[in-house]
Structure formats: C-alpha cells, structure tokens
C-alpha positions in Angstrom: 162.0 239.6 68.4 163.3 239.5 71.7 167.2 239.6 71.2 168.8 237.6 74.7 171.7 236.2 72.4 175.4 236.1 74.6 173.8 235.1 77.5 170.7 237.8 77.4 173.5 240.9 76.9 174.9 239.3 80.4 171.4 239.5 82.3 171.1 235.3 82.1 169.9 233.8 79.4 167.0 231.1 80.6 165.7 233.6 83.2 165.1 236.6 81.1 163.9 234.4 77.8 161.3 233.1 80.6 160.2 236.7 81.2 159.6 237.5 77.9 158.4 234.3 76.8 155.4 235.6 79.2 154.9 238.6 78.3 154.5 237.2 74.5 157.4 238.2 72.2 157.1 236.1 68.9 160.7 234.9 68.6 163.6 234.9 70.5 166.9 235.4 68.8 170.4 233.6 70.3 173.6 233.6 69.0 174.4 230.1 68.7 172.9 226.7 68.6 174.1 225.9 71.9 171.9 228.6 73.8 169.0 227.7 71.5 169.3 224.2 72.8 169.7 225.1 76.5 166.5 227.4 75.9 164.4 224.2 74.5 165.7 221.9 77.5 164.7 224.3 79.7 161.0 224.3 78.2 161.0 227.6 76.3 158.6 227.0 73.8 158.5 230.6 71.2 159.9 230.1 67.9 163.9 230.6 68.5 166.4 231.7 65.5 169.8 231.6 66.0 171.4 234.7 64.2 175.1 233.1 64.3 176.9 230.8 62.2 176.1 227.5 62.9 178.0 224.3 61.7 176.5 221.9 59.7 177.3 218.9 61.6 174.9 220.7 64.1 171.8 221.0 61.8 170.2 217.7 62.7 170.1 219.6 66.4 168.5 222.1 65.0 165.6 220.3 63.8 165.2 218.0 66.6 164.6 221.1 68.5 162.5 223.2 66.4 165.4 225.6 65.9 165.7 228.1 62.9 169.0 228.7 61.4 170.9 231.4 59.6 172.4 231.0 56.4 174.6 234.4 55.1 176.4 233.1 52.6 175.4 231.5 49.2 177.7 228.4 49.6 175.9 227.6 52.7 172.8 227.7 50.7 173.8 225.7 47.9 175.4 222.7 50.4 172.2 222.5 52.1 171.1 218.9 53.1 167.8 217.8 51.1 166.7 215.5 53.8 166.5 218.1 56.6 163.4 220.1 57.2 165.5 223.0 58.1 164.1 226.4 58.8 166.0 228.8 57.4 166.3 232.7 57.6 168.8 234.3 55.1 170.9 237.2 56.1 171.6 239.9 53.2 174.9 241.7 53.2 173.1 245.3 52.1 176.1 247.2 52.8 177.8 246.7 56.2 179.9 244.0 55.2 180.1 241.5 57.6 177.5 238.6 57.4 175.3 238.5 54.4 174.6 237.1 50.8 174.9 240.1 48.4 171.7 241.0 46.7 173.2 240.4 43.2 173.7 236.6 44.3 170.2 236.0 45.3 168.7 235.2 41.8 170.4 231.4 42.3 168.3 230.5 45.1 165.7 229.7 42.8 167.2 226.7 41.8 168.0 225.4 45.5 165.1 222.6 46.3 165.8 222.0 49.8 165.6 225.9 50.9 162.5 226.2 53.3 162.7 229.7 53.8 161.3 231.0 56.7 162.8 234.8 57.1 165.2 237.1 55.1 166.8 239.7 56.9 169.6 242.2 57.2 171.4 244.1 59.9 171.9 248.1 59.6 175.4 249.7 60.2 174.2 253.2 61.5 170.4 253.0 62.1 171.7 254.1 66.4 172.3 257.5 65.1 169.6 259.7 63.7 171.9 262.2 62.0 172.9 259.8 59.2 169.5 258.2 58.1 170.8 258.3 54.5 173.3 255.7 55.1 170.3 253.4 56.8 167.7 254.4 53.7 170.4 253.2 51.6 170.9 250.1 53.0 166.8 249.4 53.3 166.6 250.2 49.8 169.2 247.3 49.1 167.1 245.3 51.4 163.8 245.9 49.8 165.4 244.7 46.4 166.4 241.6 47.9 162.9 240.8 49.1 161.4 241.4 45.9 163.8 238.8 44.1 163.0 236.3 46.9 159.5 236.9 46.3 159.8 236.9 43.0 161.2 233.3 43.4 158.3 232.3 44.9 159.1 232.5 48.6 156.9 234.4 50.8 159.2 235.2 54.2 159.1 237.0 57.4 161.8 240.2 56.5 163.0 241.8 59.5 166.1 244.5 59.4 165.9 246.9 62.4 167.2 246.4 65.6 166.7 248.4 68.6 167.8 251.7 67.3 165.9 250.8 63.6 162.7 250.1 65.4 163.2 253.6 67.2 164.2 255.8 64.4 162.9 254.2 61.4 159.5 253.2 60.8 159.9 252.0 57.4 162.6 249.2 59.0 160.0 247.5 61.0 158.5 245.2 58.0 157.1 242.0 59.5 159.3 241.7 62.5 161.8 243.8 64.8 164.8 242.6 66.9 164.9 244.4 69.7 167.7 243.8 71.8 169.8 246.3 74.2 166.4 248.2 74.4 164.6 245.3 76.0 167.1 245.6 78.7 166.9 249.4 79.6 169.6 250.8 77.9 169.7 253.1 74.7 171.6 252.0 71.4 173.9 255.1 71.5 174.0 258.3 73.2 172.6 259.7 69.7 169.7 257.7 70.2 168.9 258.9 73.9 169.4 262.6 73.1 166.8 261.9 70.6 164.2 260.3 72.2 164.5 260.1 76.0 161.2 262.9 76.2 159.3 260.3 74.0 160.5 256.8 75.3 161.5 256.0 79.2 163.9 252.9 79.8 164.8 252.0 82.4 167.6 249.3 83.0 166.7 245.9 84.4 169.9 245.1 85.9 172.1 246.2 89.1 175.0 244.8 90.1 175.8 244.5 93.6 179.1 243.2 95.6 180.0 244.0 99.3 182.6 245.2 101.6 185.0 242.3 102.6 187.6 244.3 104.4 188.0 248.0 106.1 191.7 249.6 106.8 192.8 252.9 107.4 196.0 253.9 106.2 197.5 256.1 108.8 200.5 257.1 107.1 199.2 256.9 103.4 201.0 254.6 101.0 200.8 253.1 97.5 197.8 251.2 96.6 197.6 247.8 94.6 199.4 246.0 91.9 202.3 248.2 90.6 201.8 250.6 93.4 199.8 252.6 90.8 198.1 255.2 92.9 199.1 256.9 96.2 197.1 258.2 98.7 197.8 260.3 101.5 197.6 259.7 104.9 194.3 258.6 107.0 192.8 257.2 103.9 190.0 254.5 104.7 190.2 251.9 102.2 187.4 249.2 101.7 188.3 245.6 99.4 185.4 244.1 97.4 185.8 240.5 96.0 184.6 241.6 92.5 187.5 241.7 89.6 187.8 241.6 86.1 187.3 238.0 86.2 183.7 238.6 87.1 183.6 241.5 84.4 184.6 244.7 86.1 186.9 246.1 83.8 190.7 246.7 84.2 190.4 249.9 82.6 188.4 251.2 85.5 191.4 251.3 87.7 191.9 254.4 89.6 188.5 255.9 87.7 185.5 253.3 88.5 182.8 254.5 90.6 180.6 253.0 93.1 178.3 253.4 95.4 178.4 252.7 99.5 175.7 253.4 101.8 174.4 255.9 99.3 177.6 257.4 98.5 180.2 257.4 95.7 183.3 255.6 96.6 186.7 255.5 93.7 188.1 252.9 92.9 191.9 253.1 94.0 194.6 251.6 92.3 194.3 248.4 89.5 191.8 246.2 89.1 192.7 242.9 90.1 191.3 239.8 89.0 189.2 239.0 91.8 189.6 242.3 94.1 188.8 246.0 93.9 189.8 248.6 96.5 187.7 251.7 97.3 187.9 255.1 98.6 185.1 255.3 101.8 187.4 258.1 103.7 184.4 260.4 103.7 181.5 257.7 104.5 180.6 256.7 107.8 180.4 253.4 109.8 181.6 251.4 106.7 181.8 247.8 107.9 182.3 244.5 106.3 179.2 243.3 105.0 178.2 246.8 103.7 176.6 246.7 100.2 178.3 248.4 97.1 176.5 249.0 94.0 178.4 248.8 90.9 175.7 249.2 88.6 172.2 250.7 89.9 170.9 252.9 92.4 171.9 253.3 95.9 169.5 255.9 97.7 169.4 259.0 95.6 172.4 258.1 93.8 173.0 256.4 90.6 175.8 254.7 89.1 175.0 253.7 85.4 176.5 251.0 82.6 177.0 253.8 80.4 178.6 256.1 82.7 181.0 252.9 83.6 181.6 252.0 79.9 182.5 255.2 79.0 185.1 255.5 82.0 186.3 252.4 80.6 186.3 253.2 77.0 184.1 251.1 75.9 180.2 250.9 75.4 177.5 249.6 77.3 177.0 246.7 75.1 180.5 245.2 76.1 180.2 246.0 79.6 177.0 243.9 80.3 177.6 241.3 78.1 180.8 240.4 79.6 179.4 239.9 83.2 180.5 236.5 84.1 178.0 233.9 83.5 179.0 232.1 87.0 177.5 235.1 89.0 174.0 234.5 90.0 171.4 236.3 89.0 168.5 237.4 91.1 165.2 238.0 89.4 163.2 240.8 91.4 
C-alpha cells in the first residue's frame, strides 16, 4: 500500500497517486473519503482504503466509488447498514490506544451479518526504533490473536500491520500487505531507523521546495529586522526578501534559525518568519538579484538543505514539515 494520505504527505495527492499507480502498487491509503473520491473522479483505479474516520452518511459514496473503509470501534461494526455492500477493514487496538477495537471484543463480530471484511489491521506505535523491539513484538502478538479470532469466525481478510518503520525493521510484521508512507517520499521515519539502515537502503527525498528573491537591500547603518525587531544586524548587511512564509508552510519556528540556499551557498533567515515573507542574509553571496532561485528544501550545487534539518531546527519532525506545505502551492513533477 502506498500511503498517500494528507495530500501525499504534502507532495500532491493526485500526481503522486498517479505515479505510484503506474509503478503497480496494490493499494492506496488515504485519510478521508474526500481524498478517495477525488482520486476516483480523476481516473485512479487502484484499490483505495480510507484510513481515517468516515461519517455514516458518506457510506453510500464509498460504495459508489468502490472505496474501502476503516471501522475502528465495535459500535461502528454493530451499526453497519445491511443494505450497503461496504468493503471494510477492521482496525485493531493492540496497545497504541488510539483508534482500534480491543482484541477481547472481537468475538462478537461473528453475529454481524452485514460485515464484508476485506482487511484487518493495526498500527505499531514504536516500530521506528529497532532498540525497542519488544514493544513491537508485543503488539504483533496481540495482532496475531486478533487475526486468529477473526479467522475462526469464518473471515479471511488481508492482514496488515507495518508502516515504513515496521516494513524495514520487522519482517514478521509484513503479513499480506505493508503500508509504506514516509519512506515512499525518500524520508526516514526516524533518526534511529536511518542510523540502522542507511548502509543497506538508499532513500532519496523526492521533494524540492523553492522560492525566489523578490527584493534586495543593503542596510548601510545596520538595523533591527522584522516583526518585533527581533534581530539586530550590523552595518553593511545585505538582505534578500523571499515571498514565502508560514501561510505556505514555512514554520514560524524557523525565525532567525532557518537556513536556505542561494547560488549554492547558505543564507540564514533573519528575524521573524512572516505570513507571506521571509528575509535572508545574503551578505557573503555575490551578485544576488531579484529573480534568483532560493532553495528551502533540496540541493543547490554541492549544498543541501533537508526536511529533517529544517524540522529539527523548528522543533518538529519531517512528517509535520512536509505535510503542512500549503496545497495551493503548485507541485511540478520532474
């Protein structure tokens, strides 16, 4: 399963889904029925599973567009309409205590006549860290019990448990399907996974994020820059303004610490990240002019700024950084 939820982790739902469909993935995993219907309207034929919650009023749309749904509570299962041929994946709580039906409650599903059970799955809370394998193996043991109960009830669903971390680290978690998300975009699920597997597996980030220089100025007497005058710069500082800000997904937490690339050289963010603009220090970079490309994520010459680096500077993770890229920004496949 190619997990393309949340606008393909910020990479562009439709373009990315069409690309992996051509590569022959077996399933697509989306967050909502809205994402699923968008893909169907655009001609995507690959089986789709909605991983998030679906309002019962939207069940008919799932049938109409041949979309499989997740049910994660016993109440949802017991209230299934008998007149709809819904394809269902049951989500099991094996210890993460987020979504999921508890294993002990599964025996009652045998009495549900309208259950068209296509899949059964769980989510592993700590599979990104090979140092804590006991946590994952305990969850897998619980999941094996759940699958056994479901099989004894007469169902033969596809079983799946592993996301990117589980796929890489725990072969016993592969079952009949693996759900690869962050790794599909060339990003590691954690620094621990990268440390353990970077010599064995090469992941290349598929996303570059670029803006441009819209204005250049030299502060001959220095001065304080940005909202709240948060940063004071010396005389002769040369600044470049870029039309990108936190509305576009560039975190405000990168104020005064973010790093960009201009003409193959580093240029630090000066002062506050604004809603639609940042200011960068280009004092040591020659010949910077309006229209120059500014790389926020990606490579410029020999220099590289990665999503992991920016996420670390912003106090978050690569998942959050890329998924928050504004959907209105044009994605250009290359």
